[in-house]
N, CA, C, O and the ligand as a Tripos MOL2 file, in Angstrom:
@<TRIPOS>MOLECULE
protein
  289   287    73     0     0
PROTEIN
NO_CHARGES

@<TRIPOS>ATOM
      1 N          86.2240  101.2670  104.2800 N.3       1 MET1
      2 CA         85.1780  101.4610  103.1640 C.3       1 MET1
      3 C          85.9660  101.7770  101.9820 C.2       1 MET1
      4 O          86.9780  102.4770  101.9490 O.2       1 MET1
      5 N          85.3460  101.1390  100.9400 N.am      2 CYS2
      6 CA         85.8590  101.0930   99.7290 C.3       2 CYS2
      7 C          85.5090  102.5080   98.9500 C.2       2 CYS2
      8 O          84.3460  102.9050   98.8830 O.2       2 CYS2
      9 N          86.4980  103.1590   98.4290 N.am      3 ILE3
     10 CA         86.4290  104.7190   97.8790 C.3       3 ILE3
     11 C          85.4960  104.5950   96.6140 C.2       3 ILE3
     12 O          85.0740  105.6570   96.1580 O.2       3 ILE3
     13 N          85.1510  103.5030   96.0370 N.am      4 ALA4
     14 CA         84.4840  103.4170   94.7740 C.3       4 ALA4
     15 C          83.1920  103.1870   95.0070 C.2       4 ALA4
     16 O          82.3580  103.9800   94.5670 O.2       4 ALA4
     17 N          82.8080  102.0590   95.7410 N.am      5 CYS5
     18 CA         81.4450  101.4990   95.8150 C.3       5 CYS5
     19 C          81.0480  101.7980   97.2800 C.2       5 CYS5
     20 O          79.8720  101.5980   97.5850 O.2       5 CYS5
     21 N          81.8530  102.2260   98.1600 N.am      6 ARG6
     22 CA         81.5130  102.6780   99.6140 C.3       6 ARG6
     23 C          80.9650  101.5640  100.3620 C.2       6 ARG6
     24 O          80.3130  101.8080  101.3770 O.2       6 ARG6
     25 N          81.1660  100.2850   99.9540 N.am      7 ASN7
     26 CA         80.7400   99.1030  100.7120 C.3       7 ASN7
     27 C          81.7290   98.8980  101.8750 C.2       7 ASN7
     28 O          82.9360   98.9440  101.6370 O.2       7 ASN7
     29 N          81.3180   98.6960  103.0010 N.am      8 ARG8
     30 CA         82.2580   98.2950  104.1420 C.3       8 ARG8
     31 C          82.3690   96.7400  104.0630 C.2       8 ARG8
     32 O          81.4240   95.9520  104.0960 O.2       8 ARG8
     33 N          83.5690   96.4720  103.9650 N.am      9 GLU9
     34 CA         83.7540   95.0310  103.7730 C.3       9 GLU9
     35 C          84.9500   94.8110  104.9470 C.2       9 GLU9
     36 O          85.5320   95.7350  105.5160 O.2       9 GLU9
     37 N          85.1600   93.4890  105.1570 N.am     10 SER10
     38 CA         86.3520   93.0460  106.0020 C.3      10 SER10
     39 C          87.5540   93.6470  105.3650 C.2      10 SER10
     40 O          87.6950   93.8300  104.1560 O.2      10 SER10
     41 N          88.3510   93.9150  106.2430 N.am     11 GLN11
     42 CA         89.6130   94.6490  105.6940 C.3      11 GLN11
     43 C          90.4230   93.5460  105.0190 C.2      11 GLN11
     44 O          91.4120   93.8660  104.3600 O.2      11 GLN11
     45 N          90.0900   92.3570  105.1330 N.am     12 HIS12
     46 CA         90.8080   91.3120  104.2540 C.3      12 HIS12
     47 C          90.5600   91.4970  102.7330 C.2      12 HIS12
     48 O          91.4230   91.3920  101.8610 O.2      12 HIS12
     49 N          89.2700   91.7830  102.5510 N.am     13 SER13
     50 CA         88.9620   91.8690  101.1250 C.3      13 SER13
     51 C          89.0860   93.2090  100.5140 C.2      13 SER13
     52 O          88.5120   93.5260   99.4720 O.2      13 SER13
     53 N          89.9000   94.0260  101.2410 N.am     14 LEU14
     54 CA         90.1640   95.4480  100.7100 C.3      14 LEU14
     55 C          91.5480   95.6290  100.3740 C.2      14 LEU14
     56 O          92.4230   94.9850  100.9520 O.2      14 LEU14
     57 N          91.8080   96.4990   99.4380 N.am     15 ILE15
     58 CA         93.3350   96.6830   99.0360 C.3      15 ILE15
     59 C          93.6210   98.1940   99.6360 C.2      15 ILE15
     60 O          92.9780   99.2100   99.3740 O.2      15 ILE15
     61 N          94.5680   98.0890  100.3660 N.am     16 ARG16
     62 CA         95.0400   99.4490  101.0420 C.3      16 ARG16
     63 C          96.0610  100.1480  100.2160 C.2      16 ARG16
     64 O          97.1470   99.6440   99.9310 O.2      16 ARG16
     65 N          95.6460  101.3920   99.8250 N.am     17 ILE17
     66 CA         96.4630  102.3120   99.0900 C.3      17 ILE17
     67 C          96.5800  103.7180   99.7980 C.2      17 ILE17
     68 O          95.9240  103.9680  100.8090 O.2      17 ILE17
     69 N          97.3640  104.5400   99.2750 N.am     18 GLN18
     70 CA         97.5290  105.8950   99.7260 C.3      18 GLN18
     71 C          97.7290  106.7050   98.5460 C.2      18 GLN18
     72 O          98.0780  106.2070   97.4750 O.2      18 GLN18
     73 N          97.4870  108.1190   98.7350 N.am     19 PHE19
     74 CA         97.7710  108.9390   97.5600 C.3      19 PHE19
     75 C          98.8800  109.8860   98.0190 C.2      19 PHE19
     76 O          98.8680  110.4420   99.1170 O.2      19 PHE19
     77 N          99.7930  110.0230   97.1450 N.am     20 VAL20
     78 CA        100.8910  110.7880   97.2130 C.3      20 VAL20
     79 C         101.1920  111.6560   96.0470 C.2      20 VAL20
     80 O         101.5200  111.1600   94.9690 O.2      20 VAL20
     81 N         101.0890  112.9360   96.2290 N.am     21 GLU21
     82 CA        101.3000  113.9060   95.0520 C.3      21 GLU21
     83 C         100.5900  113.3520   93.7460 C.2      21 GLU21
     84 O         101.2910  113.0790   92.7720 O.2      21 GLU21
     85 N          99.2210  113.1810   93.7020 N.am     22 ASN22
     86 CA         98.4440  112.7770   92.5410 C.3      22 ASN22
     87 C          98.7800  111.4440   92.0330 C.2      22 ASN22
     88 O          98.6560  111.1730   90.8390 O.2      22 ASN22
     89 N          99.2690  110.4680   93.0440 N.am     23 ARG23
     90 CA         99.6450  109.1340   92.6200 C.3      23 ARG23
     91 C          99.1020  108.2460   93.6580 C.2      23 ARG23
     92 O          98.9950  108.5530   94.8450 O.2      23 ARG23
     93 N          98.7380  107.0300   93.0860 N.am     24 ALA24
     94 CA         98.3110  106.0760   94.2360 C.3      24 ALA24
     95 C          99.5400  105.1490   94.2690 C.2      24 ALA24
     96 O         100.2250  104.8560   93.2890 O.2      24 ALA24
     97 N          99.7420  104.6810   95.6770 N.am     25 ILE25
     98 CA        100.9680  103.8860   95.7850 C.3      25 ILE25
     99 C         100.3240  102.9230   96.8490 C.2      25 ILE25
    100 O          99.2440  103.1600   97.3910 O.2      25 ILE25
    101 N         101.1250  101.7740   97.1010 N.am     26 ALA26
    102 CA        100.6010  100.7820   98.0770 C.3      26 ALA26
    103 C         100.9900  101.4770   99.4700 C.2      26 ALA26
    104 O         102.0270  102.1250   99.6140 O.2      26 ALA26
    105 N         100.0540  101.2710  100.4640 N.am     27 TYR27
    106 CA        100.1630  101.9330  101.8110 C.3      27 TYR27
    107 C         101.3820  101.6530  102.4700 C.2      27 TYR27
    108 O         101.6690  100.4800  102.7080 O.2      27 TYR27
    109 N         102.2600  102.7240  102.8500 N.am     28 THR28
    110 CA        103.4650  102.5520  103.1860 C.3      28 THR28
    111 C         103.6270  102.2670  104.8570 C.2      28 THR28
    112 O         104.6460  101.8660  105.4180 O.2      28 THR28
    113 N         102.4670  102.5580  105.4130 N.am     29 GLY29
    114 CA        102.5000  102.3260  107.0040 C.3      29 GLY29
    115 C         102.2440  103.5730  107.5390 C.2      29 GLY29
    116 O         101.8020  103.5620  108.6870 O.2      29 GLY29
    117 N         102.4080  104.6560  107.0030 N.am     30 SER30
    118 CA        102.2540  105.8640  107.6700 C.3      30 SER30
    119 C         101.5050  106.9890  106.7750 C.2      30 SER30
    120 O         101.7400  106.9850  105.5670 O.2      30 SER30
    121 N         100.7440  107.8130  107.2330 N.am     31 GLY31
    122 CA         99.9910  108.7640  106.3060 C.3      31 GLY31
    123 C          98.5870  108.3200  106.2820 C.2      31 GLY31
    124 O          98.1650  107.3430  106.9000 O.2      31 GLY31
    125 N          97.7930  109.2050  105.4250 N.am     32 ARG32
    126 CA         96.4710  108.7740  105.2720 C.3      32 ARG32
    127 C          96.4120  107.6260  104.1270 C.2      32 ARG32
    128 O          97.1900  107.5510  103.1760 O.2      32 ARG32
    129 N          95.4500  106.8380  104.3780 N.am     33 SER33
    130 CA         95.2530  105.6870  103.5200 C.3      33 SER33
    131 C          93.9290  105.5510  103.0600 C.2      33 SER33
    132 O          93.1170  106.2010  103.7190 O.2      33 SER33
    133 N          93.4210  104.8260  102.0170 N.am     34 CYS34
    134 CA         92.0600  104.4990  101.8310 C.3      34 CYS34
    135 C          92.0810  103.1240  101.1320 C.2      34 CYS34
    136 O          93.0980  102.5630  100.7260 O.2      34 CYS34
    137 N          91.0620  102.7490  101.0630 N.am     35 TYR35
    138 CA         90.7440  101.2310  100.4970 C.3      35 TYR35
    139 C          89.9530  101.1410   99.2230 C.2      35 TYR35
    140 O          89.0620  101.9460   98.9480 O.2      35 TYR35
    141 N          90.3140  100.1100   98.4350 N.am     36 VAL36
    142 CA         89.5540   99.7620   97.3480 C.3      36 VAL36
    143 C          89.2640   98.2950   97.3170 C.2      36 VAL36
    144 O          90.1550   97.4500   97.2460 O.2      36 VAL36
    145 N          87.7620   97.9740   97.3840 N.am     37 CYS37
    146 CA         87.7950   96.4740   97.4180 C.3      37 CYS37
    147 C          88.1880   95.6480   96.2580 C.2      37 CYS37
    148 O          88.4520   96.2310   95.2070 O.2      37 CYS37
    149 N          88.2500   94.5190   96.3140 N.am     38 ARG38
    150 CA         88.7250   93.6620   95.1780 C.3      38 ARG38
    151 C          87.7630   93.5540   93.9440 C.2      38 ARG38
    152 O          88.1280   93.3280   92.7900 O.2      38 ARG38
    153 N          86.5580   93.7380   94.3440 N.am     39 GLU39
    154 CA         85.4110   93.7790   93.2840 C.3      39 GLU39
    155 C          85.6860   94.9690   92.3540 C.2      39 GLU39
    156 O          85.6830   94.8830   91.1260 O.2      39 GLU39
    157 N          85.9170   96.0550   93.0350 N.am     40 CYS40
    158 CA         86.1250   97.4230   92.3820 C.3      40 CYS40
    159 C          87.4750   97.2700   91.6540 C.2      40 CYS40
    160 O          87.5500   97.6810   90.4960 O.2      40 CYS40
    161 N          88.4320   96.7670   92.1840 N.am     41 GLY41
    162 CA         89.6830   96.5790   91.4750 C.3      41 GLY41
    163 C          89.7010   95.8600   90.3190 C.2      41 GLY41
    164 O          90.6190   95.9650   89.5060 O.2      41 GLY41
    165 N          88.6000   95.0130   90.1510 N.am     42 ARG42
    166 CA         88.5560   94.2630   88.9060 C.3      42 ARG42
    167 C          87.5630   94.7390   87.9960 C.2      42 ARG42
    168 O          87.1730   94.0680   87.0400 O.2      42 ARG42
    169 N          87.1170   95.9580   88.2910 N.am     43 ASN43
    170 CA         85.7940   96.3110   87.4820 C.3      43 ASN43
    171 C          86.3290   97.7880   86.7300 C.2      43 ASN43
    172 O          86.4780   98.8470   87.3410 O.2      43 ASN43
    173 N          86.5270   97.6220   85.5510 N.am     44 PRO44
    174 CA         87.0580   98.6940   84.7350 C.3      44 PRO44
    175 C          86.1240  100.1060   84.9000 C.2      44 PRO44
    176 O          86.6790  101.2030   84.9440 O.2      44 PRO44
    177 N          84.9120   99.9870   84.9710 N.am     45 LYS45
    178 CA         84.0800  101.1790   85.2890 C.3      45 LYS45
    179 C          84.3720  101.8680   86.6100 C.2      45 LYS45
    180 O          84.3500  103.0940   86.7240 O.2      45 LYS45
    181 N          84.6340  101.0680   87.5600 N.am     46 ARG46
    182 CA         85.0350  101.4780   88.9330 C.3      46 ARG46
    183 C          86.4000  102.2180   88.9620 C.2      46 ARG46
    184 O          86.5660  103.2710   89.5780 O.2      46 ARG46
    185 N          87.2470  101.6620   88.3330 N.am     47 ILE47
    186 CA         88.5430  102.0750   88.1540 C.3      47 ILE47
    187 C          88.6600  103.4260   87.4560 C.2      47 ILE47
    188 O          89.4100  104.3560   87.7530 O.2      47 ILE47
    189 N          87.7720  103.3480   86.4750 N.am     48 ARG48
    190 CA         87.7800  104.8610   85.7310 C.3      48 ARG48
    191 C          87.2560  105.9100   86.7070 C.2      48 ARG48
    192 O          87.7990  107.0140   86.7450 O.2      48 ARG48
    193 N          86.1550  105.5950   87.5500 N.am     49 GLN49
    194 CA         85.5130  106.4640   88.4090 C.3      49 GLN49
    195 C          86.6290  106.9210   89.3080 C.2      49 GLN49
    196 O          86.7780  108.1200   89.5450 O.2      49 GLN49
    197 N          87.3870  106.0310   89.7950 N.am     50 ILE50
    198 CA         88.5380  106.4250   90.9860 C.3      50 ILE50
    199 C          89.4670  107.2340   90.3230 C.2      50 ILE50
    200 O          89.8790  108.2630   90.8590 O.2      50 ILE50
    201 N          89.8820  106.8410   89.0900 N.am     51 THR51
    202 CA         91.0960  107.6880   88.5130 C.3      51 THR51
    203 C          90.6750  108.9160   88.1220 C.2      51 THR51
    204 O          91.5310  109.8000   88.1520 O.2      51 THR51
    205 N          89.3190  109.2740   87.6770 N.am     52 LYS52
    206 CA         88.9050  110.5320   87.4710 C.3      52 LYS52
    207 C          88.7780  111.2560   88.6840 C.2      52 LYS52
    208 O          89.1630  112.4250   88.7230 O.2      52 LYS52
    209 N          88.3270  110.7510   89.5920 N.am     53 ARG53
    210 CA         87.9500  111.4790   90.9670 C.3      53 ARG53
    211 C          89.2190  112.0520   91.5120 C.2      53 ARG53
    212 O          89.2330  113.1510   92.0650 O.2      53 ARG53
    213 N          90.4440  111.2010   91.3340 N.am     54 PHE54
    214 CA         91.4780  111.4700   92.0390 C.3      54 PHE54
    215 C          92.6520  112.0480   91.1900 C.2      54 PHE54
    216 O          93.7600  112.3840   91.6080 O.2      54 PHE54
    217 N          92.1520  112.0990   89.8300 N.am     55 LYS55
    218 CA         93.0760  112.6850   88.8790 C.3      55 LYS55
    219 C          94.3600  111.7280   88.7770 C.2      55 LYS55
    220 O          95.4930  112.1830   88.9350 O.2      55 LYS55
    221 N          94.1490  110.5630   88.5410 N.am     56 LEU56
    222 CA         95.2660  109.5040   88.3970 C.3      56 LEU56
    223 C          95.4300  108.9630   87.2040 C.2      56 LEU56
    224 O          94.5080  108.8980   86.3910 O.2      56 LEU56
    225 N          96.6990  108.4920   86.9640 N.am     57 GLU57
    226 CA         96.9430  107.7660   85.6340 C.3      57 GLU57
    227 C          96.1780  106.4780   85.6210 C.2      57 GLU57
    228 O          96.4330  105.6620   86.5070 O.2      57 GLU57
    229 N          95.3600  106.2290   84.8090 N.am     58 GLU58
    230 CA         94.6060  104.9110   84.7920 C.3      58 GLU58
    231 C          95.4780  103.7130   84.8450 C.2      58 GLU58
    232 O          95.3810  102.8400   85.7080 O.2      58 GLU58
    233 N          96.4600  103.7240   83.7310 N.am     59 GLU59
    234 CA         97.3700  102.8220   83.7230 C.3      59 GLU59
    235 C          98.3530  102.3610   84.9850 C.2      59 GLU59
    236 O          98.6770  101.2180   85.3080 O.2      59 GLU59
    237 N          98.6650  103.4410   85.5000 N.am     60 ASP60
    238 CA         99.4640  103.3020   86.7650 C.3      60 ASP60
    239 C          98.5590  102.7950   87.9450 C.2      60 ASP60
    240 O          99.0710  102.0630   88.7920 O.2      60 ASP60
    241 N          97.3760  103.1150   88.0290 N.am     61 PHE61
    242 CA         96.5450  102.8530   89.1780 C.3      61 PHE61
    243 C          96.1700  101.3180   88.8720 C.2      61 PHE61
    244 O          96.1670  100.5050   89.7970 O.2      61 PHE61
    245 N          95.8590  100.9420   87.5690 N.am     62 LEU62
    246 CA         95.5430   99.4840   87.3850 C.3      62 LEU62
    247 C          96.7100   98.7800   87.6520 C.2      62 LEU62
    248 O          96.5660   97.7720   88.3430 O.2      62 LEU62
    249 N          97.8220   99.0580   87.2780 N.am     63 LYS63
    250 CA         99.1370   98.2690   87.6180 C.3      63 LYS63
    251 C          99.0620   97.9690   89.2590 C.2      63 LYS63
    252 O          99.0840   96.8380   89.7420 O.2      63 LYS63
    253 N          98.9790   99.0760   89.9330 N.am     64 LEU64
    254 CA         99.2110   99.0320   91.3320 C.3      64 LEU64
    255 C          98.1600   97.9920   92.0030 C.2      64 LEU64
    256 O          98.4230   97.0970   92.8060 O.2      64 LEU64
    257 N          96.8970   98.3500   91.4590 N.am     65 ILE65
    258 CA         95.7430   97.3970   92.1250 C.3      65 ILE65
    259 C          96.1300   95.8550   91.8010 C.2      65 ILE65
    260 O          96.0030   94.9720   92.6490 O.2      65 ILE65
    261 N          96.5900   95.6290   90.5550 N.am     66 LYS66
    262 CA         96.7880   94.2890   90.1700 C.3      66 LYS66
    263 C          97.9840   93.8780   90.9420 C.2      66 LYS66
    264 O          98.0150   92.6990   91.2950 O.2      66 LYS66
    265 N          98.9460   94.6290   91.2570 N.am     67 GLU67
    266 CA        100.0570   94.0790   92.0320 C.3      67 GLU67
    267 C          99.6280   93.6700   93.5560 C.2      67 GLU67
    268 O         100.1570   92.8270   94.2800 O.2      67 GLU67
    269 N          98.5530   94.4880   93.8160 N.am     68 LEU68
    270 CA         98.2330   94.4570   95.3320 C.3      68 LEU68
    271 C          97.0540   93.2660   95.4770 C.2      68 LEU68
    272 O          96.8680   92.6520   96.5270 O.2      68 LEU68
    273 N          96.4220   93.0840   94.4520 N.am     69 ASP69
    274 CA         95.4060   92.1070   94.4560 C.3      69 ASP69
    275 C          96.0820   90.8150   94.3510 C.2      69 ASP69
    276 O          96.3020   90.3570   93.2300 O.2      69 ASP69
    277 N          96.4520   90.1490   95.4570 N.am     70 THR70
    278 CA         97.3090   89.1380   95.2350 C.3      70 THR70
    279 C          96.5430   87.6890   95.6700 C.2      70 THR70
    280 O          96.4320   86.6830   94.9690 O.2      70 THR70
    281 N          96.0850   87.8900   96.9560 N.am     71 ASP71
    282 CA         95.5660   86.5050   97.4730 C.3      71 ASP71
    283 C          94.0090   86.3160   97.2660 C.2      71 ASP71
    284 O          93.3070   85.6160   97.9960 O.2      71 ASP71
    285 N          93.5810   87.0080   96.2140 N.am     72 GLY72
    286 CA         92.0860   86.7260   95.9730 C.3      72 GLY72
    287 C          91.8510   85.6950   95.1000 C.2      72 GLY72
    288 O          90.6960   85.3700   94.8240 O.2      72 GLY72
    289 ZN         84.2140   98.7220   95.9470 Zn       73 ZN73
@<TRIPOS>BOND
     1     1     2 1
     2     2     3 1
     3     3     4 2
     4     3     5 am
     5     5     6 1
     6     6     7 1
     7     7     8 2
     8     7     9 am
     9     9    10 1
    10    10    11 1
    11    11    12 2
    12    11    13 am
    13    13    14 1
    14    14    15 1
    15    15    16 2
    16    15    17 am
    17    17    18 1
    18    18    19 1
    19    19    20 2
    20    19    21 am
    21    21    22 1
    22    22    23 1
    23    23    24 2
    24    23    25 am
    25    25    26 1
    26    26    27 1
    27    27    28 2
    28    27    29 am
    29    29    30 1
    30    30    31 1
    31    31    32 2
    32    31    33 am
    33    33    34 1
    34    34    35 1
    35    35    36 2
    36    35    37 am
    37    37    38 1
    38    38    39 1
    39    39    40 2
    40    39    41 am
    41    41    42 1
    42    42    43 1
    43    43    44 2
    44    43    45 am
    45    45    46 1
    46    46    47 1
    47    47    48 2
    48    47    49 am
    49    49    50 1
    50    50    51 1
    51    51    52 2
    52    51    53 am
    53    53    54 1
    54    54    55 1
    55    55    56 2
    56    55    57 am
    57    57    58 1
    58    58    59 1
    59    59    60 2
    60    59    61 am
    61    61    62 1
    62    62    63 1
    63    63    64 2
    64    63    65 am
    65    65    66 1
    66    66    67 1
    67    67    68 2
    68    67    69 am
    69    69    70 1
    70    70    71 1
    71    71    72 2
    72    71    73 am
    73    73    74 1
    74    74    75 1
    75    75    76 2
    76    75    77 am
    77    77    78 1
    78    78    79 1
    79    79    80 2
    80    79    81 am
    81    81    82 1
    82    82    83 1
    83    83    84 2
    84    83    85 am
    85    85    86 1
    86    86    87 1
    87    87    88 2
    88    87    89 am
    89    89    90 1
    90    90    91 1
    91    91    92 2
    92    91    93 am
    93    93    94 1
    94    94    95 1
    95    95    96 2
    96    95    97 am
    97    97    98 1
    98    98    99 1
    99    99   100 2
   100    99   101 am
   101   101   102 1
   102   102   103 1
   103   103   104 2
   104   103   105 am
   105   105   106 1
   106   106   107 1
   107   107   108 2
   108   107   109 am
   109   109   110 1
   110   110   111 1
   111   111   112 2
   112   111   113 am
   113   113   114 1
   114   114   115 1
   115   115   116 2
   116   115   117 am
   117   117   118 1
   118   118   119 1
   119   119   120 2
   120   119   121 am
   121   121   122 1
   122   122   123 1
   123   123   124 2
   124   123   125 am
   125   125   126 1
   126   126   127 1
   127   127   128 2
   128   127   129 am
   129   129   130 1
   130   130   131 1
   131   131   132 2
   132   131   133 am
   133   133   134 1
   134   134   135 1
   135   135   136 2
   136   135   137 am
   137   137   138 1
   138   138   139 1
   139   139   140 2
   140   139   141 am
   141   141   142 1
   142   142   143 1
   143   143   144 2
   144   143   145 am
   145   145   146 1
   146   146   147 1
   147   147   148 2
   148   147   149 am
   149   149   150 1
   150   150   151 1
   151   151   152 2
   152   151   153 am
   153   153   154 1
   154   154   155 1
   155   155   156 2
   156   155   157 am
   157   157   158 1
   158   158   159 1
   159   159   160 2
   160   159   161 am
   161   161   162 1
   162   162   163 1
   163   163   164 2
   164   163   165 am
   165   165   166 1
   166   166   167 1
   167   167   168 2
   168   167   169 am
   169   169   170 1
   170   170   171 1
   171   171   172 2
   172   171   173 am
   173   173   174 1
   174   174   175 1
   175   175   176 2
   176   175   177 am
   177   177   178 1
   178   178   179 1
   179   179   180 2
   180   179   181 am
   181   181   182 1
   182   182   183 1
   183   183   184 2
   184   183   185 am
   185   185   186 1
   186   186   187 1
   187   187   188 2
   188   187   189 am
   189   189   190 1
   190   190   191 1
   191   191   192 2
   192   191   193 am
   193   193   194 1
   194   194   195 1
   195   195   196 2
   196   195   197 am
   197   197   198 1
   198   198   199 1
   199   199   200 2
   200   199   201 am
   201   201   202 1
   202   202   203 1
   203   203   204 2
   204   203   205 am
   205   205   206 1
   206   206   207 1
   207   207   208 2
   208   207   209 am
   209   209   210 1
   210   210   211 1
   211   211   212 2
   212   211   213 am
   213   213   214 1
   214   214   215 1
   215   215   216 2
   216   215   217 am
   217   217   218 1
   218   218   219 1
   219   219   220 2
   220   219   221 am
   221   221   222 1
   222   222   223 1
   223   223   224 2
   224   223   225 am
   225   225   226 1
   226   226   227 1
   227   227   228 2
   228   227   229 am
   229   229   230 1
   230   230   231 1
   231   231   232 2
   232   231   233 am
   233   233   234 1
   234   234   235 1
   235   235   236 2
   236   235   237 am
   237   237   238 1
   238   238   239 1
   239   239   240 2
   240   239   241 am
   241   241   242 1
   242   242   243 1
   243   243   244 2
   244   243   245 am
   245   245   246 1
   246   246   247 1
   247   247   248 2
   248   247   249 am
   249   249   250 1
   250   250   251 1
   251   251   252 2
   252   251   253 am
   253   253   254 1
   254   254   255 1
   255   255   256 2
   256   255   257 am
   257   257   258 1
   258   258   259 1
   259   259   260 2
   260   259   261 am
   261   261   262 1
   262   262   263 1
   263   263   264 2
   264   263   265 am
   265   265   266 1
   266   266   267 1
   267   267   268 2
   268   267   269 am
   269   269   270 1
   270   270   271 1
   271   271   272 2
   272   271   273 am
   273   273   274 1
   274   274   275 1
   275   275   276 2
   276   275   277 am
   277   277   278 1
   278   278   279 1
   279   279   280 2
   280   279   281 am
   281   281   282 1
   282   282   283 1
   283   283   284 2
   284   283   285 am
   285   285   286 1
   286   286   287 1
   287   287   288 2
@<TRIPOS>SUBSTRUCTURE
     1 MET1         2 RESIDUE 1 A MET
     2 CYS2         6 RESIDUE 1 A CYS
     3 ILE3        10 RESIDUE 1 A ILE
     4 ALA4        14 RESIDUE 1 A ALA
     5 CYS5        18 RESIDUE 1 A CYS
     6 ARG6        22 RESIDUE 1 A ARG
     7 ASN7        26 RESIDUE 1 A ASN
     8 ARG8        30 RESIDUE 1 A ARG
     9 GLU9        34 RESIDUE 1 A GLU
    10 SER10       38 RESIDUE 1 A SER
    11 GLN11       42 RESIDUE 1 A GLN
    12 HIS12       46 RESIDUE 1 A HIS
    13 SER13       50 RESIDUE 1 A SER
    14 LEU14       54 RESIDUE 1 A LEU
    15 ILE15       58 RESIDUE 1 A ILE
    16 ARG16       62 RESIDUE 1 A ARG
    17 ILE17       66 RESIDUE 1 A ILE
    18 GLN18       70 RESIDUE 1 A GLN
    19 PHE19       74 RESIDUE 1 A PHE
    20 VAL20       78 RESIDUE 1 A VAL
    21 GLU21       82 RESIDUE 1 A GLU
    22 ASN22       86 RESIDUE 1 A ASN
    23 ARG23       90 RESIDUE 1 A ARG
    24 ALA24       94 RESIDUE 1 A ALA
    25 ILE25       98 RESIDUE 1 A ILE
    26 ALA26      102 RESIDUE 1 A ALA
    27 TYR27      106 RESIDUE 1 A TYR
    28 THR28      110 RESIDUE 1 A THR
    29 GLY29      114 RESIDUE 1 A GLY
    30 SER30      118 RESIDUE 1 A SER
    31 GLY31      122 RESIDUE 1 A GLY
    32 ARG32      126 RESIDUE 1 A ARG
    33 SER33      130 RESIDUE 1 A SER
    34 CYS34      134 RESIDUE 1 A CYS
    35 TYR35      138 RESIDUE 1 A TYR
    36 VAL36      142 RESIDUE 1 A VAL
    37 CYS37      146 RESIDUE 1 A CYS
    38 ARG38      150 RESIDUE 1 A ARG
    39 GLU39      154 RESIDUE 1 A GLU
    40 CYS40      158 RESIDUE 1 A CYS
    41 GLY41      162 RESIDUE 1 A GLY
    42 ARG42      166 RESIDUE 1 A ARG
    43 ASN43      170 RESIDUE 1 A ASN
    44 PRO44      174 RESIDUE 1 A PRO
    45 LYS45      178 RESIDUE 1 A LYS
    46 ARG46      182 RESIDUE 1 A ARG
    47 ILE47      186 RESIDUE 1 A ILE
    48 ARG48      190 RESIDUE 1 A ARG
    49 GLN49      194 RESIDUE 1 A GLN
    50 ILE50      198 RESIDUE 1 A ILE
    51 THR51      202 RESIDUE 1 A THR
    52 LYS52      206 RESIDUE 1 A LYS
    53 ARG53      210 RESIDUE 1 A ARG
    54 PHE54      214 RESIDUE 1 A PHE
    55 LYS55      218 RESIDUE 1 A LYS
    56 LEU56      222 RESIDUE 1 A LEU
    57 GLU57      226 RESIDUE 1 A GLU
    58 GLU58      230 RESIDUE 1 A GLU
    59 GLU59      234 RESIDUE 1 A GLU
    60 ASP60      238 RESIDUE 1 A ASP
    61 PHE61      242 RESIDUE 1 A PHE
    62 LEU62      246 RESIDUE 1 A LEU
    63 LYS63      250 RESIDUE 1 A LYS
    64 LEU64      254 RESIDUE 1 A LEU
    65 ILE65      258 RESIDUE 1 A ILE
    66 LYS66      262 RESIDUE 1 A LYS
    67 GLU67      266 RESIDUE 1 A GLU
    68 LEU68      270 RESIDUE 1 A LEU
    69 ASP69      274 RESIDUE 1 A ASP
    70 THR70      278 RESIDUE 1 A THR
    71 ASP71      282 RESIDUE 1 A ASP
    72 GLY72      286 RESIDUE 1 A GLY
    73 ZN73       289 GROUP 0 **** ****
């Protein structure tokens, strides 16, 4: 489920991330993870919503999502 829009989509269209010490990083394979759908990853409003909620650096987060949003 996408943490921004809460839509359930196929895992294929979701970007998997995890939070480590107030930072978002690509999922490492262990620990708790969550998903952002590609649609939200490209929507500045949704991005701001997520970064506010999880107290993230918006610039960092955007960069990460862009890096992970590859085969869309
Ligand atoms: Zn979404």
